[in-house]
C-alpha positions in Angstrom: 67.5 50.7 18.6 66.8 47.2 17.6 63.7 48.0 15.6 65.9 49.9 12.9 68.5 46.9 12.8 65.9 44.7 12.0 63.6 46.7 10.0 63.7 44.6 6.9 62.5 41.4 8.7 59.9 43.2 10.8 58.4 44.3 7.6 57.7 41.1 6.6 54.8 40.9 9.2 51.3 42.5 8.4 51.4 46.1 9.7 49.4 45.7 12.9 52.0 43.0 13.8 54.6 45.2 12.8 53.5 48.1 15.2 53.3 45.5 18.1 57.0 44.2 17.4 58.0 47.8 17.3 56.7 48.7 20.3 58.1 45.9 22.2 61.6 46.6 20.8 61.3 50.1 21.7 60.7 49.3 25.2 64.7 48.4 25.4 63.8 44.6 25.6 65.7 41.9 24.0 64.4 40.5 20.9 64.1 36.9 23.0 62.6 38.9 26.0 60.1 40.4 23.4 59.4 37.3 21.6 58.2 35.8 25.0 56.0 38.6 26.0 54.3 38.5 22.8 53.7 34.6 23.1 52.7 35.0 26.8 50.4 38.0 26.1 46.8 37.5 27.1 44.6 39.8 25.1 41.1 40.3 26.3 39.9 38.0 29.2 37.9 34.8 28.4 39.4 34.5 24.8 41.0 31.5 23.5 44.9 32.0 23.6 47.7 29.8 22.3 47.7 26.9 24.3 43.5 26.8 23.8 42.6 27.6 27.3 40.5 30.7 28.2 43.0 33.4 30.2 41.2 34.0 33.0 43.4 33.3 35.8 47.2 33.5 36.8 47.5 29.8 36.5 47.0 29.5 32.8 50.0 32.0 32.4 51.9 29.6 34.3 50.7 26.6 31.6 51.4 28.8 28.8 54.9 29.6 30.1 55.4 25.9 29.7 54.1 25.9 26.1 56.7 28.8 25.4 59.5 26.7 26.7 58.4 23.8 24.2 57.7 26.4 21.5 61.3 28.0 22.1 63.1 24.6 22.0 61.4 23.5 18.7 62.5 26.7 17.3 66.0 26.1 18.2 66.0 22.8 16.9 65.2 24.4 13.4 67.6 27.1 13.7 70.5 25.1 15.1 70.4 22.0 12.8 68.7 19.3 14.6 68.0 16.3 12.5 64.0 16.4 13.0 64.0 19.4 10.8 66.7 18.8 8.3 64.3 18.0 5.4 62.5 21.4 5.9 65.5 23.3 6.4 67.1 22.0 3.4 63.9 22.7 1.3 63.5 26.3 2.7 67.1 27.3 1.9 67.9 25.3 -1.4 66.9 28.3 -3.2 69.1 31.5 -2.8 66.5 33.7 -4.2 63.8 33.0 -1.5 62.0 35.9 -0.2 62.0 36.5 3.7 58.5 36.4 3.7 58.3 33.3 2.4 60.9 31.9 5.0 58.9 33.6 7.8 55.8 32.2 6.6 57.0 28.6 6.1 58.7 28.5 9.5 55.9 29.9 11.0 53.3 27.2 9.4 55.8 24.3 10.2 56.3 25.4 13.9 52.8 26.4 14.2 51.2 23.4 13.1 53.3 21.3 15.4 51.6 23.3 18.6 48.0 23.7 17.0 48.7 27.6 16.4 47.9 29.7 13.6 51.0 30.7 11.6 49.7 34.3 11.6 50.0 34.2 15.5 53.4 32.6 15.5 55.0 34.8 12.9 56.0 37.8 15.0 57.6 35.2 17.4 59.5 33.7 14.7 60.7 37.1 13.6 61.9 38.1 17.0 63.9 34.8 17.5 65.4 35.3 14.4 66.3 38.7 15.3 68.0 37.3 18.4 69.9 34.5 16.2 71.2 37.4 13.8 72.2 39.7 16.4 74.5 37.1 18.5 75.4 35.2 15.2 74.0 31.5 14.8 76.7 29.7 16.4 76.7 32.1 19.3 72.8 31.7 19.5 72.9 28.0 19.6 75.6 27.8 22.0 73.8 29.9 24.3 70.1 28.9 23.9 70.2 25.2 22.4 70.7 22.1 24.6 72.3 19.5 22.3 71.6 16.8 25.0 68.1 17.0 24.3 68.8 15.6 20.8 67.7 12.1 20.1 
């Protein structure tokens, strides 16, 4: 299914993350739903999660949902051409032979640092969101998921 469509992109992740992403996609989820599920995954109890608070209650999952919304907005701004990311985007795509690994790493580092997250933790989410944009086409993706009214 989607796993084979995006296998080259998924191969840019470390093996253990490839397995997780492949499993998420094999359960017939869309790439964007898989990205959200990965982002909101809790892991073991009493372990610091993306937002830095221990995942010990249902309330912390709610607060993480807000972080997911903000994170997705920033990724969408990057993909869809918001001025905040024009310098980073131009630098990244200036060279035509840039490897997919470098692109995923740079975007993960840029957006992860904005939210205080490790690039390694963010990379699978970035891959899954990019898979969604590729599948729909950039223009259709931006029309569907990017709210231009929020541009400043």
